[in-house]
N, C-alpha and C positions, 0 to 999 in steps of 0.2 A: 454021841449026842442023843438024848432020849427025847422023843417027840410024842405028844399026846394028841388025840383027836380034837380036843378043845382048842388047840392052837390054830386050826384051820377054819376059815369061813365057809359056811355051807350055802352055795348058790343054787342048790337043786330045787329049792322052793322059793317062789316069789311071794311076798306078803300081799294080800289083797286089801284094797282100801275099803273102809266101812262107809265111805261117803260123807256127805256133810251132815252135821247134827241138825235135828229139827229146830233146836233153839236158835240156830243161825238164821233160818227162814223167818222165824217169829220176830227176831230183832230187826231184820231187814225190812219186814212189812211195817213194823212200828216206825222205823226211820223214814220210810217212804211216806207214810201218813203225816208224820211231823213236817216233812218238806212241803207237802201240799197245804198244810195248815198255815205254816209260816208264809208261804207264797200268797195264800188267800188273805191273810191279815195285812200283808204288804200292799196288795192291790186295794183292799178295802179301806185302808188308812191313808192312801196316797193323797187324797184330796183334803185331809184334815189340816187346818191351819193355813191354807193357802188362800190368798186374796188376789185373784187374777182374772181378768181385768175387771175390777169392781170400783164403784165410786169411793170405797173406803181406802183404796190403795193410794200411796203417796204419788202426787204428780209434781215432778220437778222439771222446770224448763231448763234444759241443758244447753239451749242455744244462746242464752244471754248470761253473761257473768255479772255478779252483783257489783255495784259501783261503790 
């Protein structure tokens, strides 16, 4: 059987990681800013369209049934 050096895996050198790309940090930062913007809009718009307790709200007497 003929064997060649290409048939064997070389474990003498371990590849080194180049780390995280800089674009990943930029995308993460933009995503974090978007989360805070959406949270701020949610808190800011939370009172929109609510009538509680105001004279314009419907007052229904639940203690008496109509006859």
